[in-house]
N, C-alpha and C positions, 0 to 999 in steps of 0.2 A: 581930614576921615580917618587916618586908622586911631588917634587919642580918640573921636567921636564913638568909632566904635566897642573901643576899651571901655571908655564909661558907661555906653549902655550896658556892657557886660556887667558891670559892677552893678548894676544899677537890679539887675536879673536875674544876677546868680547870690540867692538867697540861703538861709543855713540849713543843712540836711538834716531833718527835723527823721524822717525815716529811711530805711538802708536797708536795699535787699538784695540777695543777691544769690543766684543758682534755684528759684525756689523750683518747686516741683508740690504738684498736689493729682492726691490719686484717690478717688472713690472705686474702691474695689479693685476692678482690674482696669478703671477707666483714665486713662493719663489725662486730667483736665486744663494743668495748667505746667507748662515746660519749660524750665531755665527762666524765669523772669529775673532779672536785674533792673533794678530804677531806684533811683534817690527822690522822696519825695522831699520838698521844701518843707519850712516853715512859713506864716503867714502869706501863706500862696493857696492859691484852690486850684485843686491839679482834677483835671475830668480824665475819668476812663472810658473809651468809646469803642463799640465794634459791634457786630450781627449780634442776636441773640444765641447763648449759647457759647460765645466766644472763651469764657472763662475771668472776664473783670468784674463779677460780682464773688464771683468763688475766692478770686482774688483778692478785691477788699476783704472778703470776710479772714483772710490770714492776717490781718494787718492788726484785730484784735480778740484772735484764738476763737474766732466765733463757729470755725468747722469742728473747734474740739467738740462742739455738741451733737456732731453728726459720724454715728460709730465706725459709718466703714470709711471716714476721711481719713487719711495721712498726707501730712505735712512735711515736707524737705526743704532744705538748703536754708539760710541766715535771713533770718528779718530783727533788724535792731531799729530800739527806739532811744535815738540819745544817744549811740554806742549801745547800749546793753540788748542782748539777744533774746526778745520778748518768748523764745520758748525753751529757754532754760529751765530748768526743772526748780530753781528757786523762785522763779516767777508766779505768782498767783493770779489767775484770770481775771477775778474780783476786782483785783485793784486793777490791773490792768487796764480793763474795761473803762475803771475812774477815769482812768488819764487817755483813754482813746474813743470817746462814745460814739453811739452809733444811732442814727437815724432810717428806718424802714422805708419800703414805696408806699406801702398802706401804714395812714395814721394808727397808730394802736396805742391811744392814750388808756391809765391802768383803768377798771371801774371804781373810782377813787373822785372826791372831788378837787376840783383846779389845783386849789392852795398843794395838797397831800401828791398830786404826780408831782409837782415839782419837786415837794420834801422830800421824796421817796431817798433818791441816792443820797443827797447832804445828811441825812438820817442814820440811813445803812454805814455809811464809812466817818461817823461822827465830825461832820463837821462845821454844825455848830452847836456852841456850848448852853444855850437856852432857847427858848420860842422867842425870842426879840430877835438873835439872830440867824433864825434861822428863818422868822419872815422877812429880812432883809437879804436874803441870800434868793428867796422865790419872788419879790419883788424886782432883785438885778436879774434874776436869770428870766423874767418875761420881759421887761425891759429888752433884754439882748433880742427877744425873740421876739419885736414888736407886737405883744402882745397884751402889757400890760394897760392902757388905756383901757382896753375892750373888755376884761375882766376882772378888774380891779375892786368891782360893786357887788361881784357875783364867785368871790375866789371860793365856795364852798358850794357851791354849784358842782355838778358832777361832769368833767373832762368830757365826757361823749353824748354829753348837747351840744358841743360848737360845732358851726360847720366843721365842713373836711378840711379847710383855708388852715380854720382855725386851728382843731386838732394837731394836725403836722407842727405848724409854730409850736401848739403846747410839748410836744414832741420834743421840738427842737432845745425847748428851754427846759426840760426836762432833761437832755442829754446835756446841754453847757453847764446846770446844776452842781455837777458834782467839779467845776473847774477842770475839764480835760486840757491837753495839747493839742491833740488832733481829732477832729468830727468827719466821721463816716460817713456818708450819705448815699444809702442805694436805692436811685430811684426815685426821688424824694415827692418829686411833683407830678409821677404818673398817672397818681387817681384825684388830680386837682383839676378845677376848672384854669381856663386863662389868666381869671385876675388874682386868685389865688396863688397860682402860678407864678406872676412878677412878683407878687408879696417876697415868696420866698425865694427868687433868684435877689431880688434885692439884698434881703435877707444874709443871704450866702456873703454876698462883696462885703456887709460890714463884719459881716463874724472873724473874717479872715484877717482883721486885725489884731484878733486875739490868738487865732487857732489855726493850724493846719489845718483844711479844708481837703475831703477825696470824695470826688461826686461820681459815680456810677449815673451816664444818663444814655437814654436811647436815641436822645434828640440833641443829634449833633448843632442845630441853634442855638441851643441851651450851653453846650460846652461853650462854644463860641463865644456868649453873653458873657459866659462867670468862670469861666477858666483862663489864668496865666499858662498854668501846661497842661498840655493833654497827651496821654499815651492810648495807642491803636492796638488793641487785642482782635485777634486774628488766630481761630482753630488752637490757642490755650498758647498761641506766643503772643510776647510781646514784641509785635511787630517797630514801631517807630513812639518815637517817646523824645518830645520836645516844646518850644516855646507855641503856645497856640496859635500863634497868629500865622510861625511856619508851616505849622502841620495842616492846617486848612489852606494856604495860598502854596505852598510849596513842597510838598512833603516830600521827602527823598524816595520813600520805596514805593515801586507801583500799586500794592495791595491796599497803602494807605489811599492814595489817588484814587483807584476804582471805588475805594468804600465812601469816599466823601462825594466822587461824583454822582452813588447812586446806582456801578454797575454793580457790584457786591453788597451783599448785607440782605 
């Protein structure tokens, strides 16, 4: 029995992609994130759950320095991507965001063609030497986002003309076009209908073959469906982090249990 447990542990223990230690986030005088320690694994979907305002989106935005864009925001502590401190002064946030892509709550295609939405990142980062290579990247990215078959005959049409679910998959294609190593998703299905949500969830499961995926979700059912690891945030603290099945069926902390069973939140 012990051998089996050890075997299971080997299977579920992946390579650490992002390591965060003693992370604090302040908005002016407000202490939004307090002493967060977490290791996020490669080729794994990690869900951040917790009540509104608990800090899960704030912490997510630390992972690609999106909080840098907010003047009053200060981040302390250490966040390392493959062992390199992403807040080191030598790290270019633009280059970092090519490695750590992001998909937002509401689909936000650029006011450009479907093709140009996906080609934008590869062009900026010089990932294609010519038009043929660029077209290959666009096709590969749209295929990864399970959108190619639906749009291949209208790549010059505006991305804003797609349905909500298609727009979100276009944003996912845009995010993966720079070949990121990590994909951050901030409530990517909250503006979508159930059918589009199911399509995006299926896609998330496929994407983890190539990326480390971190998803903030207000839906515990979604976290249970798509993630292998779950982190529960409450009042700026990371209360509990572990295998998704364990967090949902046998949480260690009473606050986690209260949230899962609907007593807080």
